[in-house]
VEXNU-200802 format. One record per residue: x negated, y negated, z negated of N, C-alpha, C in turn; residue number from 1. Coordinates in Angstrom, 1 decimal. Each point is the difference from the previous one (the first is absolute). Layout:
! VEXNU-200802
+--------+--------+--------+--------+--------+--------+--------+--------+--------+-----+
|   n.xx |   n.yy |   n.zz |  ca.xx |  ca.yy |  ca.zz |   c.xx |   c.yy |   c.zz |   k |
+--------+--------+--------+--------+--------+--------+--------+--------+--------+-----+
|      X |      Y |      Z |      X |      Y |      Z |      X |      Y |      Z | NUM |
...
+--------+--------+--------+--------+--------+--------+--------+--------+--------+-----+
This chain:
! VEXNU-200802
+--------+--------+--------+--------+--------+--------+--------+--------+--------+-----+
|   n.xx |   n.yy |   n.zz |  ca.xx |  ca.yy |  ca.zz |   c.xx |   c.yy |   c.zz |   k |
+--------+--------+--------+--------+--------+--------+--------+--------+--------+-----+
|  -40.7 |  -42.5 |   -3.3 |    0.1 |    0.3 |   -1.1 |   -0.4 |    1.8 |   -0.6 |   1 |
|   -1.4 |    0.2 |   -0.4 |   -0.1 |    1.2 |    0.1 |    0.5 |    0.9 |   -1.3 |   2 |
|    0.2 |    1.2 |    0.0 |    0.8 |    1.1 |   -0.7 |   -0.6 |    0.8 |   -0.6 |   3 |
|   -1.6 |    0.2 |    0.1 |   -1.2 |    0.2 |   -0.9 |    0.2 |   -0.6 |   -1.8 |   4 |
|    0.4 |   -1.0 |   -0.1 |    0.2 |   -0.7 |   -1.2 |    0.9 |    0.8 |   -0.9 |   5 |
|   -0.8 |   -0.3 |   -1.3 |    0.9 |    1.1 |   -1.5 |    1.3 |   -1.0 |    0.0 |   6 |
|    0.7 |    0.2 |   -0.5 |    1.6 |   -1.1 |   -0.4 |   -0.3 |    0.3 |   -1.6 |   7 |
|   -0.3 |   -0.9 |   -0.7 |    0.4 |    0.2 |   -1.0 |    0.8 |    0.4 |   -0.9 |   8 |
|    0.0 |    0.7 |   -0.9 |    1.6 |    0.4 |   -0.9 |   -0.1 |    1.5 |   -0.3 |   9 |
|    1.4 |    0.8 |    0.1 |    0.1 |    1.1 |   -0.4 |   -0.6 |    1.3 |    0.8 |  10 |
|   -1.3 |    0.7 |   -0.3 |   -0.4 |    1.0 |    1.1 |    0.9 |    1.4 |    0.3 |  11 |
|   -0.2 |   -0.3 |    1.0 |    0.7 |    1.5 |    0.6 |   -0.2 |    1.2 |   -0.5 |  12 |
|    0.5 |    0.9 |   -0.1 |    0.6 |    1.0 |   -0.1 |    1.2 |    0.6 |   -1.7 |  13 |
|   -0.5 |    0.6 |   -0.3 |    0.5 |    0.3 |   -1.1 |    1.1 |   -0.8 |   -0.9 |  14 |
|    1.0 |    0.5 |   -0.5 |    1.0 |   -1.5 |   -0.3 |   -0.2 |    0.5 |   -1.7 |  15 |
|   -0.8 |    0.9 |   -0.2 |   -0.1 |   -0.2 |   -2.1 |   -2.0 |    0.2 |    0.4 |  16 |
|    0.4 |   -1.9 |   -0.1 |   -1.9 |    0.4 |   -0.2 |    0.4 |   -0.1 |   -1.6 |  17 |
|    0.5 |   -0.7 |   -0.5 |   -0.2 |    0.2 |   -1.7 |   -0.3 |    1.8 |   -0.4 |  18 |
|    0.7 |    0.5 |    0.7 |   -0.2 |    1.9 |   -0.3 |   -1.2 |   -0.1 |    0.4 |  19 |
|   -0.2 |   -0.1 |    1.2 |   -1.6 |    0.4 |    0.4 |   -1.4 |   -0.8 |   -0.7 |  20 |
|    0.6 |   -1.5 |   -0.6 |   -1.8 |   -0.1 |   -1.1 |    0.8 |    0.5 |   -1.3 |  21 |
|    0.8 |    0.6 |   -0.9 |    0.2 |    1.0 |   -0.8 |   -0.7 |    1.1 |    0.7 |  22 |
|    0.1 |    0.7 |    0.9 |   -0.6 |    1.2 |    0.3 |   -1.4 |   -0.1 |    0.1 |  23 |
|   -0.7 |   -1.2 |    0.5 |   -1.2 |   -0.1 |   -0.1 |   -0.8 |    0.0 |   -1.3 |  24 |
|    0.7 |   -1.0 |   -0.6 |   -0.1 |   -0.3 |   -1.5 |    0.0 |    1.3 |   -0.5 |  25 |
|    0.8 |    1.2 |   -0.6 |   -0.4 |    1.4 |   -0.1 |   -1.6 |    0.3 |    0.5 |  26 |
|    0.3 |    0.0 |    1.3 |   -1.4 |    0.7 |    0.0 |   -1.4 |   -1.3 |   -0.5 |  27 |
|    0.0 |   -0.6 |    0.6 |   -1.2 |   -0.8 |   -0.4 |   -0.1 |    0.0 |   -2.1 |  28 |
|    1.2 |   -0.1 |   -0.4 |    0.0 |    0.0 |   -1.0 |   -0.6 |    1.2 |   -0.9 |  29 |
|    0.6 |    1.1 |    0.9 |   -0.6 |    1.7 |   -0.6 |   -1.8 |    0.1 |    0.5 |  30 |
|   -0.2 |   -0.8 |    1.1 |   -0.9 |    0.6 |    0.3 |   -1.7 |   -1.1 |   -1.0 |  31 |
|    1.0 |   -1.1 |    0.2 |   -1.4 |   -1.2 |   -0.7 |    0.6 |   -0.2 |   -1.4 |  32 |
|    0.7 |    0.0 |   -0.7 |    0.5 |   -0.2 |   -1.9 |    0.8 |   -1.1 |    0.5 |  33 |
|    0.3 |   -0.2 |   -0.6 |    0.8 |   -1.4 |   -0.3 |   -1.0 |   -1.3 |    0.1 |  34 |
|   -1.3 |    0.1 |   -0.8 |   -0.8 |   -1.2 |    0.5 |   -0.2 |   -0.5 |    0.9 |  35 |
|   -0.8 |    1.6 |    1.2 |   -0.9 |   -0.5 |    1.0 |    1.1 |    0.2 |    0.8 |  36 |
|    1.8 |    0.2 |    0.3 |    0.4 |   -0.3 |    0.9 |    0.4 |   -1.8 |    0.2 |  37 |
|   -0.3 |   -0.1 |    1.3 |    0.1 |   -1.5 |    0.0 |    1.2 |   -0.8 |    0.8 |  38 |
|    1.2 |   -1.0 |   -0.2 |    1.0 |   -0.2 |    0.9 |   -1.0 |    0.2 |    1.9 |  39 |
|   -1.0 |   -0.3 |   -0.3 |   -0.5 |    0.0 |    1.5 |   -0.3 |    1.2 |    0.8 |  40 |
|   -0.1 |    0.7 |   -1.0 |   -0.7 |    1.3 |   -0.1 |    2.1 |    1.1 |    0.7 |  41 |
|    0.4 |   -0.8 |   -1.0 |    0.9 |    0.7 |    0.5 |    1.1 |   -0.4 |    1.2 |  42 |
|   -0.1 |   -1.2 |    0.1 |    0.4 |   -0.9 |    1.1 |   -0.7 |    1.0 |    1.3 |  43 |
|   -1.1 |    0.1 |    0.2 |   -1.0 |    1.3 |    1.1 |    0.9 |    1.1 |    0.2 |  44 |
|   -0.1 |    0.5 |   -1.1 |    0.7 |    1.2 |   -0.4 |    1.0 |    0.2 |    1.2 |  45 |
|    1.4 |   -0.9 |   -0.7 |    1.3 |   -0.5 |    0.7 |   -0.2 |   -0.4 |    1.3 |  46 |
|   -0.9 |   -0.6 |    0.3 |   -0.1 |   -0.3 |    2.0 |    0.4 |   -1.7 |   -0.6 |  47 |
|    0.2 |   -0.9 |   -1.1 |    0.8 |   -1.7 |    0.2 |   -1.2 |   -0.6 |   -0.6 |  48 |
|    0.8 |   -0.8 |    0.2 |   -0.7 |   -1.5 |   -1.0 |   -0.2 |    0.3 |   -1.1 |  49 |
|   -0.7 |   -0.6 |   -0.9 |   -0.5 |    0.1 |   -1.5 |    1.5 |   -0.9 |   -0.3 |  50 |
|   -0.4 |   -1.4 |    0.4 |    2.1 |   -0.9 |   -0.2 |    1.0 |    0.6 |   -0.1 |  51 |
|   -0.1 |    1.1 |    0.8 |    1.5 |    0.6 |   -0.2 |    0.4 |    1.3 |   -0.9 |  52 |
|   -1.4 |   -0.3 |   -0.4 |    0.0 |    1.2 |   -1.4 |    0.2 |   -0.9 |   -0.7 |  53 |
|   -0.3 |   -0.9 |   -0.6 |    0.0 |   -0.9 |   -0.8 |    1.9 |   -0.9 |    0.4 |  54 |
|    0.0 |    0.2 |    0.8 |    1.9 |   -0.6 |    0.2 |    1.0 |    1.5 |   -1.1 |  55 |
|   -0.2 |    1.2 |    0.0 |    0.5 |    0.4 |    0.2 |   -0.1 |    0.9 |   -1.8 |  56 |
|   -1.6 |   -0.2 |   -0.2 |   -0.3 |    0.0 |   -1.4 |   -1.4 |   -1.6 |    0.0 |  57 |
|    0.7 |    0.0 |   -1.7 |   -0.2 |   -1.2 |    0.0 |   -1.6 |    0.2 |   -0.6 |  58 |
|    0.0 |    0.9 |   -0.8 |   -1.8 |    0.7 |   -0.5 |   -0.3 |    1.1 |    0.0 |  59 |
|   -1.2 |    0.6 |    0.2 |    0.0 |    1.4 |   -0.1 |    0.4 |    0.6 |   -0.7 |  60 |
|    0.5 |   -0.1 |   -1.6 |    0.5 |    0.5 |   -0.9 |    1.1 |   -0.1 |    0.2 |  61 |
|    1.1 |   -0.6 |    0.7 |    1.1 |    0.2 |    0.7 |    0.1 |    1.2 |    1.2 |  62 |
|   -0.6 |    0.1 |    0.4 |   -0.6 |    1.0 |    1.3 |    0.4 |    1.2 |   -0.6 |  63 |
|   -1.1 |   -0.2 |   -1.3 |   -0.3 |    1.8 |   -0.4 |    1.3 |    0.3 |   -0.9 |  64 |
|    0.7 |   -1.0 |   -0.1 |    0.9 |    0.7 |   -1.2 |    1.1 |    0.5 |    1.1 |  65 |
|    0.2 |   -0.7 |    1.7 |    1.0 |   -0.2 |    0.6 |   -0.4 |    1.4 |    0.9 |  66 |
|   -1.5 |    0.6 |    0.1 |   -0.4 |    1.2 |    0.5 |    0.3 |    0.8 |   -0.8 |  67 |
|   -0.4 |    0.0 |   -1.7 |    0.3 |    1.1 |   -1.0 |    1.2 |    0.9 |   -0.3 |  68 |
|    1.3 |   -1.4 |    0.6 |    1.1 |   -0.3 |   -0.2 |    0.2 |    0.1 |   -1.7 |  69 |
|   -0.9 |   -0.6 |   -0.1 |    0.2 |   -0.5 |   -1.7 |    1.2 |   -1.4 |    0.1 |  70 |
|    0.9 |    0.4 |   -1.1 |    0.8 |   -1.2 |   -0.9 |    0.0 |   -0.9 |   -0.1 |  71 |
|   -1.4 |   -0.9 |    0.2 |    0.2 |   -0.9 |   -0.6 |   -1.3 |   -0.6 |    0.8 |  72 |
|   -0.3 |   -1.2 |   -0.3 |   -0.8 |   -1.4 |    0.2 |   -0.4 |    0.3 |   -0.9 |  73 |
|   -2.3 |    0.0 |    0.0 |   -0.7 |   -0.2 |   -0.9 |    0.3 |   -1.6 |   -0.1 |  74 |
|    0.4 |   -0.7 |    0.6 |   -0.5 |   -1.8 |   -0.5 |    1.1 |    0.2 |   -1.1 |  75 |
|    1.7 |    0.2 |    0.4 |    0.8 |    0.0 |   -1.0 |   -0.3 |    0.9 |   -1.0 |  76 |
|   -0.4 |    0.9 |    0.0 |   -0.2 |    1.0 |   -1.5 |   -0.6 |   -1.1 |   -0.8 |  77 |
|   -1.8 |   -0.3 |    0.4 |   -0.5 |   -1.2 |   -0.7 |    0.5 |   -1.1 |    0.0 |  78 |
|    0.9 |   -0.2 |    0.4 |    0.9 |   -1.9 |   -1.0 |    1.1 |    0.8 |   -0.4 |  79 |
|    0.2 |    0.9 |   -0.1 |    1.4 |    0.2 |   -1.0 |   -1.2 |    0.4 |   -1.7 |  80 |
|   -0.8 |    0.6 |    0.3 |   -1.1 |    0.2 |   -1.4 |   -0.7 |   -0.9 |   -0.2 |  81 |
|   -0.2 |   -0.7 |    0.3 |   -1.2 |   -1.7 |   -0.9 |    1.0 |   -0.8 |    0.1 |  82 |
|    1.0 |   -0.2 |    1.4 |    1.1 |   -1.5 |   -1.0 |    1.0 |    0.7 |   -0.6 |  83 |
|    0.2 |   -0.6 |   -1.9 |    0.1 |    0.1 |   -0.4 |   -0.4 |   -0.3 |   -1.5 |  84 |
|    0.9 |    0.9 |   -1.5 |   -0.9 |   -0.2 |   -0.8 |   -1.0 |    0.7 |   -0.5 |  85 |
|   -1.5 |   -0.1 |    0.0 |   -0.8 |    1.2 |   -0.5 |    0.5 |    1.1 |   -0.5 |  86 |
|    0.7 |    0.1 |   -1.2 |    0.2 |    0.3 |   -1.1 |    1.4 |    0.9 |    0.7 |  87 |
|    0.3 |   -0.3 |    1.3 |    1.2 |    1.1 |    0.2 |   -0.7 |    0.7 |    1.2 |  88 |
|   -1.5 |    0.6 |    0.5 |   -0.1 |   -0.1 |    1.4 |    0.0 |    1.5 |   -0.4 |  89 |
|   -0.1 |    1.1 |   -1.5 |   -0.1 |    0.5 |   -0.1 |    1.7 |    0.8 |    0.9 |  90 |
|    0.8 |   -0.5 |   -0.1 |    1.2 |   -0.1 |    0.3 |    0.9 |    0.3 |    0.6 |  91 |
|   -1.1 |   -1.1 |    0.9 |    0.8 |   -0.3 |    1.7 |   -1.4 |    0.5 |    0.5 |  92 |
|   -0.4 |    1.0 |    0.2 |   -1.1 |    0.6 |    0.1 |    0.7 |    1.9 |    0.5 |  93 |
|    0.8 |    0.3 |   -1.5 |    0.4 |    1.1 |    0.0 |    1.1 |    0.2 |    0.5 |  94 |
|    1.0 |   -1.4 |   -0.3 |    1.7 |    0.2 |    1.0 |   -0.6 |   -0.3 |    1.1 |  95 |
|   -0.8 |   -0.4 |    0.8 |   -0.3 |   -0.1 |    1.4 |   -0.3 |    1.5 |    0.8 |  96 |
|   -0.6 |    0.5 |   -0.9 |   -0.6 |    1.3 |    0.6 |    1.3 |    1.0 |   -0.1 |  97 |
|    0.6 |   -0.2 |   -1.0 |    1.1 |    0.8 |    0.0 |    1.7 |   -0.3 |    1.0 |  98 |
|   -0.7 |   -1.2 |    0.3 |    1.4 |   -0.6 |    1.4 |   -0.3 |    0.3 |    1.2 |  99 |
|   -1.4 |   -0.6 |    0.4 |   -0.6 |    0.9 |    0.8 |    0.4 |    2.1 |    0.6 | 100 |
|   -0.3 |    0.6 |   -1.1 |    0.4 |    1.7 |   -0.2 |    1.4 |    0.0 |   -0.3 | 101 |
|    0.5 |   -1.0 |   -0.3 |    1.4 |    0.9 |    0.4 |    0.9 |    0.1 |    0.6 | 102 |
|   -0.2 |   -0.1 |    1.2 |    1.1 |    0.5 |    0.5 |   -1.4 |    1.0 |    1.4 | 103 |
|    0.7 |    1.4 |    0.5 |   -0.8 |    0.9 |    0.8 |   -0.6 |   -1.1 |    1.1 | 104 |
|    1.0 |   -0.5 |    0.8 |   -0.3 |   -1.1 |    0.9 |   -1.3 |   -0.6 |   -0.1 | 105 |
|   -0.7 |   -0.3 |   -0.9 |   -1.1 |   -0.9 |   -0.8 |   -1.4 |    0.4 |   -0.4 | 106 |
|    1.0 |    1.3 |   -0.7 |   -1.0 |    0.9 |   -0.9 |   -1.1 |    1.2 |    0.9 | 107 |
|    1.1 |    0.1 |    1.0 |   -1.1 |    1.5 |    0.9 |   -1.2 |   -0.4 |    0.7 | 108 |
|   -0.1 |   -1.6 |    0.4 |   -1.0 |   -0.3 |    0.5 |   -1.3 |   -0.3 |   -0.8 | 109 |
|    0.7 |   -0.2 |   -1.0 |   -1.2 |   -0.1 |   -1.3 |   -0.4 |    1.9 |   -0.1 | 110 |
|    0.9 |    0.0 |   -0.5 |   -0.4 |    1.7 |    0.1 |   -1.1 |    1.0 |    0.9 | 111 |
|    1.0 |   -0.5 |    1.6 |   -1.2 |    0.9 |    0.8 |   -1.1 |   -0.9 |    0.2 | 112 |
|   -0.1 |   -0.9 |   -0.1 |   -1.7 |   -0.7 |   -0.5 |   -0.9 |    0.9 |   -1.1 | 113 |
|    0.5 |   -0.1 |   -1.5 |   -0.8 |    0.3 |   -0.8 |    0.3 |    1.5 |    0.3 | 114 |
|    0.4 |    0.9 |    0.5 |   -0.1 |    1.5 |    0.4 |   -1.2 |    0.2 |    0.7 | 115 |
|    0.0 |   -1.1 |    1.5 |   -0.9 |    0.4 |    0.4 |   -1.3 |   -0.8 |   -0.2 | 116 |
|    0.0 |   -0.9 |   -1.0 |   -1.1 |   -0.4 |   -0.4 |   -0.4 |    1.2 |   -0.7 | 117 |
|    0.7 |    1.1 |   -0.5 |   -0.7 |    0.9 |   -0.8 |   -0.9 |    0.9 |    0.8 | 118 |
|    0.2 |    0.1 |    0.8 |   -0.3 |    1.5 |    0.6 |   -1.2 |   -1.1 |    1.7 | 119 |
|    0.1 |   -0.6 |   -0.1 |   -0.6 |   -0.9 |    1.1 |   -1.1 |   -0.9 |   -0.1 | 120 |
|   -1.3 |   -0.3 |    0.4 |   -1.0 |   -0.4 |   -0.4 |    0.3 |   -1.5 |    0.3 | 121 |
|    0.6 |    0.1 |    1.5 |    0.0 |   -1.3 |    0.4 |    1.3 |   -1.1 |   -0.2 | 122 |
|    0.7 |    0.7 |   -0.3 |    1.4 |   -0.6 |   -0.9 |   -0.3 |   -0.5 |   -1.4 | 123 |
|   -0.9 |    1.0 |   -0.2 |    0.0 |   -0.6 |   -2.1 |   -1.0 |   -1.2 |    0.3 | 124 |
|   -1.1 |    0.0 |    0.8 |   -1.0 |   -1.0 |    0.4 |    1.0 |   -1.5 |    0.1 | 125 |
|    0.9 |    0.2 |    0.8 |    1.0 |   -0.7 |    0.6 |    1.1 |   -0.6 |   -0.8 | 126 |
|    0.2 |    1.0 |   -0.8 |    1.2 |   -0.6 |   -0.7 |   -0.8 |   -0.7 |   -1.6 | 127 |
|   -1.2 |    0.8 |   -0.1 |   -0.6 |   -0.9 |   -1.2 |   -0.8 |   -1.5 |    0.6 | 128 |
|    0.0 |   -0.6 |    1.0 |   -0.5 |   -1.1 |    0.2 |    1.1 |   -0.7 |    0.1 | 129 |
|    0.9 |    0.7 |    0.6 |    1.0 |   -1.3 |    0.0 |    0.5 |   -0.3 |   -1.4 | 130 |
|    0.7 |    0.9 |   -0.9 |   -0.1 |    0.1 |   -1.4 |   -0.6 |   -1.2 |   -0.3 | 131 |
|   -1.4 |    0.5 |   -0.2 |   -0.7 |   -0.8 |   -0.8 |   -0.4 |   -1.6 |    0.7 | 132 |
|   -0.2 |   -0.2 |    1.5 |   -0.3 |   -1.2 |    0.4 |    1.2 |   -1.2 |    0.1 | 133 |
|    1.5 |    0.6 |    0.5 |    1.2 |   -0.9 |    0.5 |    0.7 |    0.3 |   -1.8 | 134 |
|    0.1 |    0.5 |   -0.6 |    1.0 |    0.3 |   -1.1 |   -1.0 |   -0.4 |   -1.2 | 135 |
|   -0.4 |    1.0 |   -0.5 |   -0.4 |    0.1 |   -1.2 |   -1.3 |   -1.1 |   -0.7 | 136 |
|   -0.9 |    0.0 |    0.9 |   -1.0 |   -1.6 |   -0.1 |    0.6 |   -1.1 |    0.7 | 137 |
|    1.1 |   -0.3 |    0.3 |    0.4 |   -1.1 |    0.2 |    0.9 |    0.0 |   -1.6 | 138 |
|    0.3 |    0.3 |   -0.4 |    1.3 |    0.2 |   -0.8 |   -1.2 |   -0.5 |   -1.2 | 139 |
|   -1.1 |    1.0 |   -0.1 |   -1.2 |    0.0 |   -1.4 |   -0.7 |   -1.3 |    0.2 | 140 |
|   -0.2 |   -0.7 |    0.8 |   -0.9 |   -1.4 |    0.8 |    1.0 |   -0.8 |   -0.9 | 141 |
|    1.4 |    0.0 |    0.5 |    0.6 |   -1.7 |   -0.2 |    0.3 |    0.3 |   -1.5 | 142 |
|    0.5 |    1.1 |   -0.6 |   -0.3 |    0.2 |   -1.3 |   -1.0 |    0.0 |   -0.8 | 143 |
|   -0.8 |    0.2 |    0.6 |   -1.2 |   -0.4 |   -0.5 |   -0.3 |    1.4 |   -1.1 | 144 |
|    0.3 |    1.2 |    0.6 |   -0.1 |    1.2 |   -0.9 |   -1.1 |    0.5 |    0.7 | 145 |
|   -1.5 |    0.9 |   -0.8 |   -0.6 |    1.0 |    0.1 |    0.7 |    0.8 |    1.2 | 146 |
|   -0.5 |    0.2 |    1.0 |   -0.2 |    1.4 |    1.5 |    1.3 |    1.2 |   -1.1 | 147 |
|   -1.1 |    0.0 |   -1.3 |    0.2 |    1.7 |   -0.4 |    1.2 |   -0.2 |   -0.4 | 148 |
|    0.6 |   -0.8 |   -0.4 |    0.9 |    0.1 |   -1.1 |    1.6 |    0.3 |    1.3 | 149 |
|   -0.8 |   -1.0 |    0.8 |    1.6 |   -0.2 |    1.1 |    0.4 |    1.6 |    0.4 | 150 |
|   -1.7 |    0.4 |   -0.2 |    0.0 |    1.3 |    1.0 |    0.7 |    1.6 |   -1.0 | 151 |
|   -0.6 |   -0.7 |   -1.5 |    1.1 |    0.5 |   -0.8 |    1.2 |    0.5 |   -0.1 | 152 |
|    1.2 |   -1.6 |    0.5 |    1.2 |   -0.2 |   -0.3 |    0.5 |    0.8 |    1.5 | 153 |
|   -1.1 |    0.1 |    1.3 |    0.9 |    0.6 |    0.6 |   -0.4 |    1.7 |    0.2 | 154 |
|   -1.0 |    0.2 |   -1.2 |    0.1 |    1.8 |   -0.4 |    1.4 |    0.2 |   -0.6 | 155 |
|    0.3 |   -1.0 |   -1.2 |    1.4 |    1.1 |   -0.5 |    0.6 |   -0.8 |    1.5 | 156 |
|    0.5 |   -0.9 |    0.5 |    0.7 |    0.6 |    0.4 |    0.3 |    0.7 |    1.0 | 157 |
|   -1.1 |    0.4 |    1.0 |   -0.1 |    0.8 |    0.5 |    0.6 |    1.3 |   -0.4 | 158 |
|   -0.3 |    0.3 |   -0.9 |    0.4 |    1.1 |   -1.0 |    0.9 |    0.1 |   -0.1 | 159 |
|    1.0 |   -1.2 |   -0.3 |    1.1 |    0.3 |   -0.7 |    0.9 |    0.4 |    1.8 | 160 |
|   -0.3 |   -1.0 |    1.3 |    0.8 |    0.9 |    1.2 |   -0.6 |    1.4 |   -0.1 | 161 |
|   -1.2 |    0.7 |    0.1 |   -0.3 |    1.2 |    0.1 |    1.1 |    0.8 |   -0.8 | 162 |
|    0.2 |   -0.8 |   -1.4 |    0.7 |    1.2 |   -1.0 |    1.4 |   -0.4 |    0.4 | 163 |
|   -0.3 |   -0.9 |    0.5 |    2.1 |   -0.2 |   -0.1 |    0.9 |    0.2 |    1.7 | 164 |
|   -1.5 |    0.2 |    1.0 |    0.6 |   -0.2 |    1.2 |   -0.5 |    1.7 |    0.8 | 165 |
|   -1.2 |    0.9 |   -0.1 |   -0.5 |    0.6 |   -0.1 |    0.3 |    1.2 |   -0.5 | 166 |
|   -0.3 |    0.1 |   -1.1 |    0.1 |    0.6 |   -0.8 |    1.2 |    0.9 |   -0.7 | 167 |
|    0.5 |   -1.0 |   -0.4 |    1.5 |   -0.2 |   -0.9 |    0.5 |    0.3 |   -1.0 | 168 |
|   -1.8 |   -1.0 |   -0.7 |    0.4 |    0.8 |   -1.4 |    1.6 |   -0.7 |   -0.2 | 169 |
|    0.6 |    1.1 |   -1.2 |    0.7 |   -0.9 |   -0.8 |    0.1 |    0.2 |   -1.3 | 170 |
|    0.3 |   -1.5 |   -0.5 |    1.0 |   -0.8 |    0.3 |   -0.7 |   -1.4 |    0.6 | 171 |
|   -0.8 |    0.0 |    0.4 |   -1.1 |   -0.5 |    0.8 |    1.3 |   -0.7 |    1.5 | 172 |
|   -0.2 |    1.2 |    1.0 |    1.0 |   -0.3 |    0.8 |    1.6 |   -0.5 |   -0.1 | 173 |
|    0.5 |    0.2 |   -1.4 |    0.9 |   -0.2 |    0.2 |    0.4 |   -1.6 |   -0.7 | 174 |
|   -0.7 |   -0.5 |   -0.5 |   -0.4 |   -1.1 |   -1.5 |    1.1 |   -1.1 |    1.0 | 175 |
|    0.4 |   -1.0 |   -0.8 |    0.6 |   -1.1 |    0.9 |   -1.4 |   -1.2 |    0.0 | 176 |
|   -0.1 |   -0.6 |    1.0 |   -0.6 |   -1.3 |    0.3 |   -0.2 |   -0.3 |   -0.9 | 177 |
|    0.9 |   -0.9 |   -1.6 |   -0.3 |   -0.5 |   -0.9 |   -1.0 |    0.5 |   -1.2 | 178 |
|    0.8 |    1.7 |    0.2 |   -1.5 |    0.8 |   -0.7 |   -1.2 |    0.0 |   -0.1 | 179 |
|    0.0 |    0.0 |    1.0 |   -1.6 |    0.3 |    0.7 |   -0.7 |   -1.3 |    0.1 | 180 |
|    0.7 |   -1.3 |    0.1 |   -0.6 |   -1.6 |   -0.2 |    0.0 |    0.6 |   -1.9 | 181 |
|    0.6 |    0.1 |   -0.6 |    0.0 |   -0.3 |   -1.0 |   -1.6 |    0.8 |   -0.9 | 182 |
|    0.1 |    1.2 |    1.0 |   -1.0 |    1.0 |   -0.8 |   -1.0 |   -0.6 |    0.8 | 183 |
|   -0.4 |   -0.2 |    1.2 |   -1.1 |   -0.3 |    0.6 |   -0.3 |   -1.7 |    0.5 | 184 |
|    0.5 |   -0.8 |   -0.7 |   -0.6 |   -1.5 |    0.7 |   -0.6 |   -0.6 |   -1.4 | 185 |
|    0.3 |    1.0 |   -1.1 |   -1.1 |   -0.9 |   -0.9 |   -0.9 |    0.7 |    0.3 | 186 |
|   -0.5 |    0.9 |    0.2 |   -1.8 |    0.7 |   -0.2 |   -0.1 |   -0.9 |    1.6 | 187 |
|    0.7 |    0.3 |    0.9 |   -0.7 |   -0.7 |    1.1 |   -0.4 |   -1.9 |   -0.3 | 188 |
|    0.7 |   -0.7 |   -0.6 |   -0.1 |   -1.0 |   -0.5 |   -1.4 |   -0.3 |   -0.4 | 189 |
|   -0.1 |    1.3 |   -1.1 |   -1.6 |   -0.5 |   -0.5 |   -1.0 |    0.1 |    0.3 | 190 |
|   -0.3 |    0.8 |    1.9 |   -0.8 |   -0.3 |    0.4 |   -0.1 |   -1.4 |    0.6 | 191 |
|    1.0 |   -0.6 |    0.0 |   -0.1 |   -1.6 |    0.5 |   -0.2 |   -0.9 |   -0.7 | 192 |
|    0.0 |    0.5 |   -1.6 |   -0.4 |   -1.2 |   -0.9 |   -0.8 |    0.4 |   -1.3 | 193 |
|   -0.4 |    1.0 |    0.1 |   -1.4 |    0.8 |   -0.6 |    1.1 |    0.3 |   -1.5 | 194 |
+--------+--------+--------+--------+--------+--------+--------+--------+--------+-----+
């Protein structure tokens, strides 16, 4: 029996295959942007089989979220926003964003990505592609809302995050979630219902 044949199973090498895939994903996303990055290209960079990438990360969007240390799965965000009464989507969006940004552990990776996008053209392209294609347009298309309207809702929520956590405008920075939901949800809802 020949010993030259490859045996199936886990590849030899580092025990942190997931970490190596994430490092490769960060590099490929930074170089190519979200849209042009592929699972095959990331697998090639990590020197693993594409099936192993899918084993750790079901989708490219999930891999991006993990690589960028985002505190949410794009698929889950889309489901939360599109499932439920349409007349409550504005409230669901505001509450969801406030929950995701409530603790430093979940807020800081998002803020780091935003800050990086403000000063780095490659990062801004990657963030723009991810948010529009993996989140915003998915929600817009499922709810049959024009893309301009979903972008306007996103801009409003982006401004709230910047004012609350980056600039720390008062009283916005210390307002309760319920106060902000009552203030913002009706405006956000208008983008979804006209």
